[in-house]
N, C-alpha and C positions, 0 to 999 in steps of 0.2 A: 504493498500498500504506500502511495507516495503523496506526501502532502505539501509537497514545494510548489510554492508559486513564483512565478515570472511578473517583475515589476520593471518595465523598462529597460530589461537587458539586465536586471539585479535580483538574482535568485534568493527568495529567502525561502528558508526549510520550514517554513511552519505560514500557515495564512492568518494567524492573529500578531496584530499588531498592538504595543501601547499607544495610545494617540497621545496629543500633544495635551498634559495636564501635570497634576503635583508629581504622578509618576516619572515624568520626565523634568522635575524640579531640580538635577543635579548628576553627575557624573556615579556617586554611588546608590542612589536611587534606582537609576536606568541597569545598573550591573546586579542590582537584588533582583526587581522585577525581570528580569529576563533570563532567571534560572526558572521560570516556569512557562516554559516551551513558546518563547516568543521566534518569530520571524523576523523582526526587527522593533527596535524602540523610538520613539521619538520625543523630542525634549520639548518642554514648555517653551513658549514664544522666547525667542533670542532678541532681545534690544542691546540697543547700542549702551547705554547707560542704565543702572538701577533706578527702580521706581517702586517706592513703599507705597504697598496695597492700603487700601481703604477698608477699616472695617467697621463693623463685622462683614465677612464678604462669601459666606458659602451657608446655604440651608437645606436641608434634604425637603422634598415635595413629598406629598403620598405617591406610593405607586414608584419606590426606586427612582425616582427623578430629583434633579437637583438645580437650584437656582444658584447662580455664581458670579460676582465682578469681578473676578481674578484678572489683576493685569500678566503684563508677562513676565518672565521670570528675575526673580531677585538676585540674579547675579550680572553684572557686568558681559558685557560680549569678550571683552580680553579675560575675563577669568574662565569664560567656556572655551576660548581657544586656546589659552594655557593651561589648563589645570582641569576641566572638568571633560573635556573632549577626551584627552587621553585614558583619563579614568574610564570615560562610559565605552571605548574602544576594546576594553580588556574584556566586556560581556563576549565579544566574540561574533556580534549579530549586526547587520546592517544599523545605522545611526541615520535618522528622520530629522535634520534640523529646520525644525519651524522657526521660520522668523522672519521680522516687521521692523522696516525703517519708517522715519518719521516722514522720508521724502524718497523718490526713486534713487538719489545718489546715494544716500546713506545703506538704499534695501542691496544696491550693488555691493558695496564694500562688505555689509553683512556677509553676503551670500560668498565671496570669495574668502572670507576670513574662515566660512564654515566650512568649505571645501577644502583648503588650507589645513585645516583642521583633523582634518579626518571624514569628514561626514558623507555619505554613501547617495545623501538624496536634499534637495532644497525642497521644503515645503513652507508656499507661499501665502498667509491667510487674506480673505476677501475683505472681511468687516467685521469688527464687534458690536452686536446693535444698541448696547446700552453703554458705550465707554464716553462716548460724547457729552453726555450729561454730568458725568464725574469729573471729564479734563476741563469743561469748561469753569466747575466750581472751582478747581485746582488751580486754573493759570486765566485769570481775571485778563477779559478782554478778548480771549482766545476764542473762536466761534468754529464751530463742526457741525458740517450738515451733514442730514441725516442721508445713510448708504445710500449710494444710487443702487438701486433694483432692476431697471430696463435696457439699461444700456453700458455693456462690459467693455465698453473703448478704452477708457482709462485703465481699469485694472488689465486688458489683454495687451496691451502696452508696456505695464510694468511687467508683466510675465515676458514678454518678448526680451527687456533687457536684460532681464536678470538672465534668461537662458543664455543669452549673447555673452554673457560676463564669465560663465562656470561651465565646466565639462562634464557635470554629475546631473544626473535626471533632475527635471522643476515637476513639483507637483502644485497644482493649484487648488486649496483648500477652499471649498465654498460655505458660506454660512446657510442655515436653513432658511434665513429671509428670503433666500433667492427661489426657495421653492416653485414657484409660480412661472419664473423665467430661466430654469434651469437651462434646458436644452439653447437659449440663447446662448446663455453662458458658457456653455460648455462648447459648444461649436468654435466660440469666439477664443477662447484658451486653448484650443488644439489649432484651431490657425494660426495663432501666438508660438507655435511652438513647446508646449506643454507638453508633458513625459507622461502624466498622470493626471487625476483629479483624484482628490479625495472629499466624500460628502459625508454628512455637513457639520459644520459645527453647530452652536447654537442658535436658538430664535429668541428674539424678543425687539424690543424691552419688555420683561415683565415684571412684576412684583407681589411682595404679601404684606400681608399686614398683621402686627400682634393685636387681637383684639381686646388683650387686657386694657392697653392703655393706647391704641390707637397709631402706633409707631409702625412706620415701613420697618419690615425685617431685616433688611438689609441696610450697609451705610450707604453715604453719599447724599445728595441734596435731596433726592427724592426716592431710594431706595431701590432703584432700578436694576434689573441683571438679565442676562442671557439663562434661558433655558435648556438643560442638558438631561439623558437619560432616557428612562421608559416612553416619557410622555411624547416624545418627537419622534419615534422608531416608525410608526406609520408613515408619517409624511416623508420622512428620508428614505424608508424602503420605497417610496413611490417614485422617488428622488432618483433612487440610483436606477432604478427600471426605465426611466425616461433617458435620460444621462446615456445609459449603456445602448439606448436606442439609438440614438444620436452620432455618437463619436467612438472612435476605433481605438482612442487609447483607453489603459486600463484603469480602472475605477476602486478604489477604497473607500467600503463601507463603511459608516461612522455614525452612532445612534441609538441607543437605548439598549445596545445588546446586553443580555443579561446571561443566555444559554447557548447550548450548541445550537439549538433549533432556532434562533432569530438569528444567529451568526448564519448558517444555511441556507435561512429566507433570502439574506442580504447575496449569498453567494448564487442562488437561484436566478434570484434578480438580475444577475451579470456581473455584481461583483468581483475582481480576482484574488480579492482580501478584504480583513475587517479592521477595525480599531475599535479600540472601548477604552473606556478610563473610568466612569460612573459607576459601574458595578463593580470596578476593585476597589475604588473608595468606600463604597459601602461594606462590601463582604470578603476583603484582604485580595491580596497578590493573587492564591491559592488559584482563583476565579480562570485567570489565564489558563493555565492547565487544564483546568476543570471542562473548560470550554473545548480547548484542543481535544481531550480525552471524548468528548462527547461527540466531535466531530467523525474522530476515527471509527465509535460504535454506530454511529449511524452510516457511515461508509462501508462497513463489514458487514453489518444487516442489509444494506442495498445489494450489494456485491459490485460497489463502485472502487476503482481501484486507482483515482487520482479524482483530484478537485474539477481538471476540466471533463470528468466525467456528470456531473451535474452543475455547471456553471452556466448562467445562461439556462436552464429548463424552463423557467417561467416564460421567457419569450416564444419559447416553441409551444408550450400549453397555449397563449393567449392566439397564437398564429392557427392552431388546432379550433379555437372556439368559431374562428370565423371561416376557417374551412368544412367543418363540419354543421354549420349554421347552429352553434349554438350558444350565440354570442347574447342572447337575449333567451332566459328561459322563465314560463310563466306557470307551468305545471307542478303543481304541489306534491313535493315526495315528504310522507311522513316519516319521521325517523324510527330507527329501531334500535331496541336496548339489548347488549347480550349481558344476559341475567348472570351469567357466570362473573363477569367484570363489576358490575353495578355493587356499590356499595350501601346504597338508602339513602345516601345524606338530604337528595329530595332538592339539590341546588338547581335541576331542569325545572322542577316544578315551581318554586319559586320567584325563577325567572323570566316564567314564562307570561307574556304581556296578553295572551287570548285567553287565559285559561285550560289551555286544549289538554294540560298533563295534571293527573292527580296521582297520587303515591296509595298502593296497594298491598301491602304486605311489605313496605319499604321498597319496591319497584315502582316504576315510571307505567303509568296507563295513557295511552294516546287517543285523543278524542280527534277522529279524522274528520269530523266535522267543523270543529274549532282550530284547527290546526293551520297555520300560515305559510308552514314550511320554510318559515326564515331564517332557521341554521342557528337562533339564539343559544338554546339547550345543547346542542353539541360542543358549543364553544366554553360554557361553562362546566361542563362535565369533569372533575378533576382526575377521572381515569380512564376516561374516552370511550365509554362503554356505549355512548348512542352514536348510531351510523345512519349516514345520510347522504348518499352518492346522486349528486346532480351532474356529475363529467366522469363518470363509470367508463 
């Protein structure tokens, strides 16, 4: 079984990557997480000068999600070049240098410095949707316009300039705020010479409020932040599907991955590899390795020998819907219950909005006259005892 993947000519021994986050805060942290079957590790965003974070800046959101308004790395670029990269390279895996300059010339110099220090990739982010509010308060007189979401021209020109300045692959990292225009942005960065796309970073601005005193949960003038984790996964999964329909360069899927099943979804949507961080902040470094092991188990069960065997499978299934004239189905299929697997929890009956399920002897009974065939019950069953095949 082969779990190696190729990203722009660089071979990763695993499709699992640590995304730009706390797990890339310095060389020691990268070495620590690399032991958990990573194919590559990404630095926290490298900027020229160290910037102190505004506090508090991280809060959990219900459902394994997170609000954060964390700046880039708390280390200078020079410390990365001279100290942290040499440490990180001891991990023995490719290092993705996520970096951002305050202007194009600074971005080029940072990219050159990262390459010289041993990075295997440059990852160049688009926008942090919540940072303008904080920076304008920190630096009176500074005006930061809202991120441009319709015209990728300026960002594409920056990608082109960075690409010309280095010899290692350049990854364009999209924010989730580009979800409606992701195809346009993907075409633009591919035309500009980007070697890969990672999608997607946080969506926002978002906020939370402490109802005991009315204070915004996070620091800064208004408590604005970006949202990551499970909450954005369905949106980003669709982005990855559409981006991989549009361009030929590889895509790294990022957003809300907490299990092997979710990583597999991204690969089936067309991603060449996946990256995560929020799940491991919640539950520890071991989650990287457990997700890898889960992919191995899935491949063994399905008889797959390589990631390529199921990469992009969903594109084929969507095509088949049209070929078989099954893109619109309106005939109701009533679910069937495997009574041997059913544990009698009753979640299917509680969740049925149409009152079509009753529990008898701790097993669900379906009223065919009331069932709307919506499929919700099958999704809340914790043991997958309900079967409803619309595309058998």
